[in-house]
C-alpha positions, 0 to 999 in steps of 0.5 A, spaced: 599 300 319 607 302 317 613 303 321 614 310 320 606 311 323 608 307 329 614 310 331 610 317 330 604 315 335 610 312 340 614 317 340 608 323 340 605 318 347 612 319 350 612 326 349 605 327 352 606 323 358 613 326 359 608 333 358 604 331 364 609 329 368 613 336 368 606 339 370 607 336 376 613 338 378 616 345 381 618 350 376 625 351 380 626 344 378 625 344 371 628 350 369 634 347 372 633 341 367 633 345 362 639 349 363 643 342 364 639 340 356 641 345 354 648 344 355 648 337 353 645 339 347 651 344 345 656 338 348 653 334 342 652 339 337 660 340 337 661 332 336 656 331 331 657 333 325 650 332 321 644 330 325 640 325 321 632 325 322 628 319 321 621 321 318 617 321 325 622 325 328 620 331 322 614 329 324 614 331 332 618 337 331 614 340 326 608 339 331 611 341 336 614 348 332 607 350 331 606 349 338 611 353 341 612 361 339 616 363 333 621 366 338 623 360 342 625 356 335 632 357 336 631 351 341 631 346 335 636 343 332 634 346 325 633 352 322 625 355 322 625 355 314 626 347 316 621 346 320 616 350 316 619 346 310 617 340 314 610 342 316 609 343 309 611 336 307 606 333 312 600 337 309 602 336 302 601 328 304 594 329 308 592 333 301 590 326 297 584 329 294 583 327 287 585 332 282 579 336 277 581 338 270 582 335 263 587 329 264 594 331 261 596 329 255 601 323 253 609 325 253 609 321 247 603 324 244 606 331 245 613 329 242 610 326 236 606 332 235 613 337 236 616 331 231 610 332 225 612 340 226 619 340 225 619 335 218 614 338 215 613 346 216 608 347 211 602 344 216 598 347 220 595 346 226 588 342 222 593 338 217 597 335 224 590 333 228 588 330 221 595 326 221 594 324 229 587 322 228 589 318 221 594 314 226 588 313 231 590 319 236 585 324 239 588 331 239 585 337 238 587 343 234 588 347 240 592 342 244 597 342 237 598 349 238 599 350 245 605 344 244 607 348 239 607 355 242 612 351 248 617 349 244 617 355 240 614 353 233 609 358 230 603 357 225 605 354 219 607 360 215 611 363 219 614 357 222 620 356 216 620 361 210 623 355 206 627 349 206 635 350 209 641 350 205 642 342 207 635 340 206 636 343 199 642 341 197 640 333 199 633 333 195 638 336 189 645 332 190 642 326 186 646 326 180 652 331 182 658 331 181 664 336 183 672 335 182 677 339 183 685 339 185 689 337 190 696 339 191 701 335 194 709 337 196 714 331 196 720 332 200 724 334 194 718 340 194 716 338 187 708 340 186 704 334 184 697 335 181 692 330 184 685 330 180 679 327 183 671 327 182 666 326 188 659 325 187 654 329 192 650 324 194 653 318 196 660 322 197 664 316 194 670 319 191 673 317 184 681 318 183 682 322 177 690 322 177 696 325 178 701 330 175 706 335 175 704 338 169 696 338 168 695 341 162 689 340 157 690 334 154 692 330 160 686 333 164 682 331 157 684 323 159 682 323 165 674 326 164 675 319 159 678 315 164 673 317 169 667 314 164 670 307 163 671 307 171 663 309 172 660 304 167 657 300 172 654 306 177 647 306 178 644 312 176 645 318 171 650 323 172 647 330 170 651 336 173 659 337 174 661 343 178 668 345 178 672 352 179 674 357 174 681 354 174 684 355 167 688 347 167 680 345 165 681 345 158 674 346 154 676 339 151 674 337 158 668 340 158 667 337 151 668 330 154 662 331 159 657 334 154 658 328 149 655 325 155 649 329 156 652 332 163 651 339 164 658 343 166 657 348 172 663 353 174 663 356 181 663 364 182 670 367 182 674 366 189 668 363 192 671 355 194 664 354 198 661 353 192 664 347 191 664 345 198 664 338 198 670 337 194 674 342 199 672 338 205 674 331 202 681 335 201 681 337 208 679 330 210 685 327 206 690 331 208 688 331 215 688 323 216 694 321 211 697 326 207 699 330 212 702 325 216 706 322 210 713 325 207 711 323 199 717 321 195 715 322 188 709 320 184 708 314 183 708 313 192 703 318 192 699 314 187 699 308 192 698 312 198 691 316 194 689 309 192 689 306 199 686 312 202 680 313 196 678 305 197 678 307 205 674 313 205 669 310 200 669 303 203 671 303 211 670 311 212 663 313 216 660 319 214 655 325 218 652 326 211 650 319 211 647 319 217 654 315 220 654 310 214 659 309 209 658 309 201 659 302 200 653 301 204 646 302 202 643 300 207 642 301 215 645 294 219 640 292 224 643 293 231 646 287 234 644 283 240 652 282 243 658 286 242 661 281 236 668 279 235 671 285 232 677 284 228 683 291 226 686 292 219 692 296 218 693 301 212 698 306 210 703 302 215 698 303 221 696 310 220 689 308 217 685 303 222 679 299 219 674 295 224 670 289 222 666 283 225 671 277 225 
């Protein structure tokens, strides 16, 4: 027998003996004693902040509360709702009969059902049931339907009209490159133009060149230099996205056409159509260019060369699952925290960390 049960039986036996003794006493002496006890109780309540009841105390008060009339419950040191709650807890502990009905589904299996439905919006209930059976899990189609309804997922034809823009662009990103101009004002208010290229799949940036006069021959030469720099790149480039800037001459498009690359021009005044390039411009400004005073073209080339190397080799990318373009595979987790070494670039503006 547990200590709580022994304490409960002891206290109940004491109360029964006290009740037997009180029955032999006169009514006047009992009334006086009740008044004394009530006054002492009021004094103790003023001194004690919150009374701590043990499980045995709760059981005794709950049982006595069932014997005492409800209008007399003000004598207790707790509210009537607390007494009723304690009694319900006693009944719940006594109700130990086994529950009947079907065994509930494992939460891990339900999570797997939701995962299959989200990752495959064209799969119906029967297809998901078949995939689970292939994995050795016996789940009915009705259970799959109930799980998906609780998650707010309807049947396959109405679950999703098609892939979202993120999924669509991710599947089409292989072999697509975008280009754009970035403008920078020097300390002498000279405007410099930076031509850059970015791969949509790997987010790798290729720096074209920096000039104050981006005419047609200069832009065309930067396109030729790009193919020399990308000689060791794996996989062909099929499309180039650019805006309708007049600085992109016909000879610029001809260089890419000679390599079998189709040039796609974005609509008028639609920067979101070239979102990857626009996003890199914002990142480059917020992380480096907005925090530096550029002296001249050579200074800007040196800064951008360092930043592009940092961006391609050491900066995690959300679009790549927090990986960097230089890492093609996810590194396995380590058992312990290694010794971490920090490298400062651009005078401490950029920090790079690696295991020592």
